[in-house]
C-alpha positions as CSV (number, residue, x, y, z in Angstrom):
1,M,121.9,149.9,-41.6
2,R,123.6,152.3,-39.4
3,K,123.9,152.0,-35.6
4,E,121.5,155.0,-35.0
5,Q,118.8,153.3,-37.2
6,K,119.3,150.0,-35.3
7,D,119.0,151.8,-32.0
8,Q,115.8,153.5,-33.1
9,L,114.3,150.1,-34.3
10,I,115.3,148.5,-31.0
11,D,113.7,151.4,-29.0
12,S,110.4,151.3,-31.0
13,L,110.3,147.5,-30.7
14,C,111.0,147.7,-27.0
15,E,108.1,150.2,-26.5
16,E,105.7,147.9,-28.5
17,I,106.6,144.9,-26.4
18,K,106.1,146.9,-23.1
19,A,102.7,148.1,-24.4
20,Y,101.4,144.5,-24.5
21,P,101.1,142.1,-21.6
22,L,102.0,139.0,-23.6
23,I,104.2,138.0,-26.6
24,Y,104.1,135.1,-29.0
25,I,107.1,134.2,-31.1
26,A,106.2,132.3,-34.3
27,D,107.8,131.2,-37.6
28,I,105.8,132.4,-40.6
29,G,108.5,131.6,-43.1
30,G,107.5,129.6,-46.1
31,L,104.1,131.2,-46.5
32,N,103.5,132.7,-49.9
33,S,102.3,136.2,-50.4
34,V,98.6,135.4,-50.5
35,Q,98.8,133.4,-47.3
36,T,100.9,136.1,-45.6
37,S,98.2,138.7,-46.5
38,K,95.5,136.4,-45.2
39,L,97.4,136.0,-41.9
40,R,97.9,139.7,-41.5
41,R,94.2,140.4,-42.2
42,A,93.2,137.8,-39.7
43,A,95.6,139.2,-37.1
44,F,94.2,142.7,-37.6
45,R,90.7,141.5,-37.1
46,K,91.6,139.7,-33.9
47,E,93.5,142.7,-32.6
48,V,96.9,140.9,-32.8
49,K,99.9,142.9,-33.8
50,L,102.0,140.9,-36.2
51,E,105.5,141.9,-37.1
52,V,108.4,140.2,-38.8
53,V,111.6,141.1,-37.0
54,K,115.3,140.5,-37.1
55,N,116.4,138.1,-34.4
56,T,119.3,140.2,-33.0
57,L,117.1,143.3,-32.8
58,L,114.4,141.3,-31.1
59,I,116.8,139.9,-28.5
60,K,118.2,143.4,-27.8
61,A,114.7,144.8,-27.5
62,L,113.6,142.1,-25.1
63,E,116.7,142.7,-23.0
64,K,116.0,146.4,-22.9
65,T,112.5,146.0,-21.6
66,G,113.8,145.2,-18.1
67,M,112.0,141.9,-17.9
68,D,113.8,138.5,-18.1
69,Y,112.7,137.0,-21.4
70,S,115.8,134.8,-21.5
71,P,113.8,131.5,-21.8
72,L,112.6,132.7,-25.2
73,F,116.1,133.5,-26.5
74,E,116.7,129.9,-27.5
75,V,113.8,129.8,-30.0
76,I,114.7,133.1,-31.6
77,K,116.4,131.5,-34.6
78,G,115.5,131.4,-38.3
79,E,112.6,133.4,-39.5
80,T,110.9,135.1,-36.6
81,A,107.6,137.0,-36.3
82,I,106.2,138.4,-33.1
83,M,102.5,138.5,-32.2
84,L,101.5,141.0,-29.6
85,S,98.0,141.1,-28.1
86,N,96.1,142.1,-25.0
87,T,94.0,138.9,-25.1
88,N,95.8,135.8,-23.7
89,N,94.7,133.2,-26.2
90,A,94.1,135.4,-29.4
91,P,97.4,134.7,-31.1
92,A,97.2,131.0,-30.3
93,K,93.7,130.8,-31.7
94,L,94.9,132.8,-34.7
95,I,97.7,130.3,-35.4
96,K,95.4,127.3,-35.0
97,D,92.5,128.7,-37.0
98,F,94.9,129.8,-39.8
99,R,96.5,126.4,-40.1
100,A,93.0,124.8,-40.1
101,S,91.8,127.1,-42.9
102,E,94.9,126.7,-45.0
103,K,94.8,122.9,-45.0
104,T,98.3,122.5,-46.6
105,A,99.9,125.1,-44.4
106,T,102.2,124.0,-41.5
107,K,103.0,127.6,-40.7
108,P,102.7,129.7,-38.7
109,E,104.4,127.6,-36.2
110,L,104.6,128.6,-32.5
111,K,108.2,128.9,-31.3
112,G,107.5,130.3,-27.8
113,A,105.3,132.6,-25.8
114,Y,105.1,134.6,-22.7
115,V,101.6,134.5,-21.3
116,E,100.3,135.0,-17.8
117,E,103.8,135.4,-16.4
118,S,104.7,132.0,-17.7
119,F,106.9,130.9,-20.6
120,Y,105.8,128.3,-23.1
121,V,108.7,127.1,-25.3
122,G,107.9,124.9,-28.3
123,A,105.0,124.2,-30.7
124,Q,103.6,121.5,-28.4
125,H,102.1,124.2,-26.1
126,L,99.8,125.6,-28.8
127,D,96.7,123.7,-27.6
128,E,97.4,124.6,-24.0
129,L,97.6,128.3,-25.0
130,V,94.4,128.1,-27.0
131,N,92.6,126.8,-23.9
132,I,93.7,129.6,-21.7
133,K,90.6,131.7,-21.1
134,S,90.7,135.4,-21.8
135,K,89.6,138.0,-19.3
136,N,86.2,138.5,-21.0
137,E,85.6,134.7,-21.1
138,L,86.4,134.5,-17.3
139,I,84.0,137.3,-16.6
140,A,81.3,135.6,-18.6
141,D,81.8,132.4,-16.7
142,V,81.6,134.2,-13.3
143,V,78.4,136.0,-14.3
144,M,76.9,132.7,-15.5
145,L,77.8,131.0,-12.2
146,L,76.3,133.9,-10.2
147,Q,73.1,133.8,-12.3
148,S,72.6,130.1,-12.1
149,P,71.5,129.9,-8.4
150,V,69.2,132.9,-8.8
151,K,67.6,131.4,-11.9
152,N,67.0,128.2,-10.0
153,V,65.4,130.0,-7.0
154,L,63.2,132.0,-9.3
155,S,62.0,129.0,-11.3
156,Q,61.3,127.1,-8.0
157,L,59.3,130.1,-6.7
158,Q,57.3,130.3,-10.0
159,S,56.6,126.6,-10.1
160,A,55.7,126.6,-6.4
161,G,53.3,129.5,-7.0
162,N,51.6,127.6,-9.8
163,T,51.4,124.5,-7.6
164,I,49.8,126.4,-4.7
165,T,47.3,128.1,-7.1
166,G,46.4,124.7,-8.5
167,V,45.9,123.2,-5.0
168,L,43.7,126.1,-3.9
169,K,41.6,125.9,-7.1
170,T,41.1,122.1,-6.6
171,L,40.0,122.7,-3.0
172,E,37.7,125.4,-4.0
173,E,36.1,123.3,-6.7
174,R,35.6,120.4,-4.2
175,E,33.8,122.6,-1.7
176,A,31.5,124.1,-4.2
């Protein structure tokens, strides 16, 4: 590959990395073609961009973005794939779900991630990354919390109205 082609690849990879707020680095080596196809389809469904990249080109692209991704450089060894997404926990859930569905698969394996301005280096952080709530999940939680007191007040008013109606009816029947 000529230098011009490498520079083009680095530039396009740099632009892709800049377009997404988070990056996961995984090892998908050792998956057979059927498993790789399943993983790619699952990634597409979850809106996760999955790309296998050369380590040196990835490091150069990360350096070119202007951000300091140096904590991830130590895990960029061997076979490397990047997972880019706009949802914090989508790639982590994808990795965990895929490994659960392919009972014999130990891959993909998380090498490292940059999520919520934090670096996670090592496979031991997978469960932690799965439990990070996405923006939509946080909004749903806030809406639910806001609705809860209103629902309680409305149910209390409705039950109090029924109680008052019952008391008035009983008093009316006594006097009659």
